[in-house]
N, C-alpha and C positions, 0 to 999 in steps of 0.2 A: 832801338828798344833793347833794354837789358833783359837777360834771362833771369830766371829765379835764382840760379846759382850765383850769378854776379851780384844780385841784390843782397843775397845772404852774406857773401864775402864782404861787401861794403859795410853791412850792418855789423858783422863780426869785428871788423877792424875798428869801427867806431866804438864798439863796446870795449875793446881792448884798450883804446886810448883813454876812455873815461875811467877804466879801472886803474890805469897807470896814474892818472891825475888824482884819483881818490887816494891811492897809496902814498903819493907824494904829499898830498895835503895832510893825511894822518901822521906821517912821519914828521913833518914840520910842526904840526900842532902838538904832538907828544913832546917833541924837543923843547918847544917854547914853554910848555907847562912844567916839564921836568927840571929845566935849568934853574928857575927860581926856587923850586921846592928843594932841590939838592943843595943849593947854597945856604938855605935856611937851616937844613938839617946838619950841615957841616959846621955851622956857626954856633950851634947849641952847646 
């Protein structure tokens, strides 16, 4: 059986992983949105 501290550490690591995935998703999404917009503004 795990102690409270071990459970908290596992939960914390899970949250850190989710946070990294969120940051990666947002970075990719902003890049995908920005690239076509930038090309359109440069062609004007």
